[in-house]
C-alpha positions as CSV (number, residue, x, y, z in Angstrom):
1,M,-0.4,0.0,0.1
2,A,1.5,3.5,-1.1
3,T,1.5,5.9,1.5
4,V,-0.3,9.1,1.0
5,Y,3.3,11.0,0.6
6,E,4.1,8.6,-2.8
7,I,0.3,9.1,-4.2
8,V,0.5,12.5,-4.3
9,Q,4.2,12.5,-5.8
10,G,3.0,10.3,-8.5
11,L,0.3,12.2,-9.7
12,A,2.4,15.3,-9.7
13,Q,5.1,13.9,-11.5
14,A,2.7,12.4,-13.8
15,A,0.9,15.9,-14.6
16,A,4.8,17.9,-14.3
17,N,5.7,14.6,-17.4
18,A,3.1,16.9,-19.1
19,Y,4.6,20.0,-20.4
20,D,5.2,21.3,-23.4
21,G,8.9,20.3,-24.3
22,A,9.1,17.6,-22.2
23,L,11.4,14.2,-23.3
24,G,10.2,11.1,-23.1
25,E,11.9,7.8,-22.0
26,D,13.8,7.8,-25.2
27,Y,15.3,11.2,-25.0
28,E,12.2,12.6,-28.1
29,P,9.6,14.8,-27.2
30,D,6.7,13.4,-25.4
31,K,3.3,14.3,-26.5
32,P,0.5,13.0,-24.4
33,G,-2.0,13.3,-27.2
34,I,-4.8,14.9,-24.4
35,L,-4.0,19.1,-25.0
36,R,-5.3,21.0,-28.0
37,R,-2.0,22.3,-28.5
38,E,-0.7,19.1,-29.8
39,E,-2.9,18.5,-32.8
40,G,-2.3,20.2,-36.0
41,N,1.6,21.2,-37.8
42,A,3.3,23.4,-35.5
43,L,4.8,25.1,-38.4
44,I,1.6,26.1,-40.1
45,D,-0.9,26.4,-37.8
46,Q,-1.9,28.7,-35.7
47,R,0.1,27.9,-32.1
48,V,-2.9,27.0,-29.1
49,M,-2.0,27.7,-25.8
50,D,-3.3,25.5,-23.3
51,G,-2.4,23.4,-19.9
52,F,-3.2,22.1,-17.1
53,N,-2.9,21.7,-13.4
54,V,-3.1,19.8,-10.1
55,K,-4.0,20.3,-6.5
56,F,-4.3,18.3,-3.7
57,Y,-6.0,18.9,-0.7
58,G,-7.4,16.1,1.9
59,N,-8.3,13.3,0.3
60,M,-8.8,15.2,-3.2
61,M,-7.4,16.7,-6.3
62,C,-8.9,19.2,-8.0
63,L,-7.9,19.4,-12.0
64,T,-7.8,22.4,-13.4
65,Y,-7.4,23.7,-17.3
66,Q,-7.1,26.5,-19.3
67,S,-6.9,27.4,-22.5
68,E,-7.0,30.2,-25.7
69,I,-10.2,29.6,-27.8
70,Q,-12.5,31.5,-30.0
71,L,-15.6,33.0,-29.4
72,K,-17.3,30.9,-32.2
73,E,-16.2,27.6,-30.0
74,V,-18.0,29.4,-26.9
75,Y,-21.2,29.8,-28.9
76,A,-20.6,25.7,-30.5
77,S,-23.3,23.8,-28.9
78,G,-21.7,21.0,-26.7
79,F,-19.0,23.4,-25.7
80,E,-19.5,22.5,-21.9
81,S,-19.4,18.9,-22.4
82,E,-16.3,19.3,-25.2
83,I,-14.5,20.6,-21.9
84,D,-15.9,18.3,-19.4
85,Q,-14.3,15.4,-21.9
86,R,-10.8,17.1,-22.4
87,L,-10.9,16.9,-18.1
88,T,-11.8,13.1,-18.0
89,D,-9.5,12.5,-21.0
90,I,-6.6,14.3,-18.7
91,A,-7.5,12.3,-15.2
92,G,-7.2,8.8,-17.4
93,W,-3.6,10.1,-19.3
94,L,-2.6,11.6,-15.4
95,K,-3.7,7.5,-14.1
96,K,-2.0,5.9,-17.0
97,E,1.2,7.9,-16.6
98,Y,0.9,6.8,-12.5
99,K,0.9,3.7,-13.5
100,K,4.2,4.2,-15.8
101,I,5.6,5.8,-12.9
102,T,5.0,4.2,-10.0
103,G,4.0,0.6,-11.1
104,N,1.0,1.2,-8.9
105,S,-2.6,2.1,-10.2
106,V,-4.8,4.3,-8.5
107,S,-8.3,5.5,-8.7
108,L,-9.7,8.7,-9.7
109,T,-13.6,9.6,-8.9
110,E,-15.4,12.8,-10.1
111,A,-16.6,14.0,-7.0
112,D,-18.4,16.7,-8.6
113,E,-19.7,18.4,-12.7
114,V,-17.0,20.4,-14.1
115,D,-16.6,24.5,-13.6
116,V,-16.1,26.5,-16.9
117,F,-15.5,30.0,-16.7
118,V,-14.9,31.9,-20.2
119,Q,-13.1,35.4,-20.3
120,N,-12.7,37.7,-23.1
121,S,-9.9,41.1,-23.4
122,S,-11.2,41.5,-26.5
123,R,-12.8,40.9,-29.8
124,V,-10.0,38.7,-30.2
125,R,-8.3,36.5,-27.1
126,T,-11.0,34.9,-25.4
127,W,-9.4,32.1,-22.6
128,V,-11.8,29.3,-20.9
129,Q,-10.6,28.2,-17.0
130,A,-12.0,24.6,-16.3
131,K,-11.8,22.7,-13.0
132,K,-13.0,19.1,-11.7
133,H,-12.3,18.2,-8.4
134,Y,-11.4,13.9,-7.9
135,R,-11.4,11.9,-4.8
136,V,-8.4,10.1,-5.2
137,G,-8.0,6.9,-4.2
138,G,-5.8,5.3,-1.8
139,L,-6.6,8.6,0.5
140,S,-8.3,8.6,3.6
141,E,-11.7,10.4,4.3
142,E,-10.3,11.1,7.6
143,M,-7.7,13.4,5.6
144,N,-10.8,15.9,4.6
145,N,-10.9,19.2,6.1
146,D,-13.7,20.3,6.8
147,T,-13.3,19.7,10.6
148,G,-11.0,22.4,12.8
149,S,-8.2,21.5,14.6
150,E,-9.1,20.4,18.1
151,A,-5.8,21.4,19.1
152,P,-5.9,23.6,22.5
153,L,-4.9,27.2,22.1
154,E,-1.6,28.0,23.6
155,S,-1.7,29.8,26.7
156,K,0.2,33.2,24.9
157,W,-2.8,33.3,21.9
158,K,-5.4,32.4,24.7
159,S,-4.5,35.6,26.6
160,F,-3.9,37.9,23.1
161,L,-7.8,37.0,22.4
162,D,-8.9,37.3,25.9
163,Q,-7.6,41.2,25.7
164,G,-9.6,41.7,22.8
165,G,-7.3,40.4,19.7
166,W,-6.2,42.7,16.9
167,N,-9.1,45.1,17.2
168,G,-10.0,45.7,21.0
169,K,-13.4,45.2,21.4
170,G,-14.4,42.8,24.4
171,G,-11.0,43.5,25.9
172,T,-8.8,46.6,27.9
173,R,-7.0,48.8,25.9
174,P,-3.3,49.9,27.1
175,D,-2.8,53.0,28.4
176,N,-0.6,54.3,25.3
177,D,-4.0,54.1,23.0
178,T,-4.9,57.7,22.8
179,R,-7.8,57.0,20.6
180,K,-11.2,58.5,20.8
181,K,-13.1,56.1,22.7
182,E,-15.9,54.4,20.7
């Protein structure tokens, strides 16, 4: 059984292996085949800027994707499902790459639906940012950070808060405080 550190490190390394210009095992440029920048001919087609990132919190992984798009793609039918499919393809590639790196498998279960955000800065420049949350297999539910800390306050912090904290409400004010009393 893999530790939390090994699982997170393996998924992070799998994501890092997809950067533009990454070399494969044979020291040739590795193309995962999951991003739009890999489609078409790089010499004659307009270069598409896109990529993805992973973030971990508790037993969850947040997969984010960003890309430059044309406005006509946004208004086409099925745009959100196309972005959702791209995120699903990236998650599948991450699982495959994780298996190649570590020799173990990992499960990524969708926890939410895709969140798509489209912005434009002009009539020409438009980009999409999408994110989807996955539950990572092998990480326990207790890792979830929904609950606060159970640790007691240190004595110095407790006395600071008893005196009113930063804003002076509920506590006594020092002698050198010349502000007007409310």
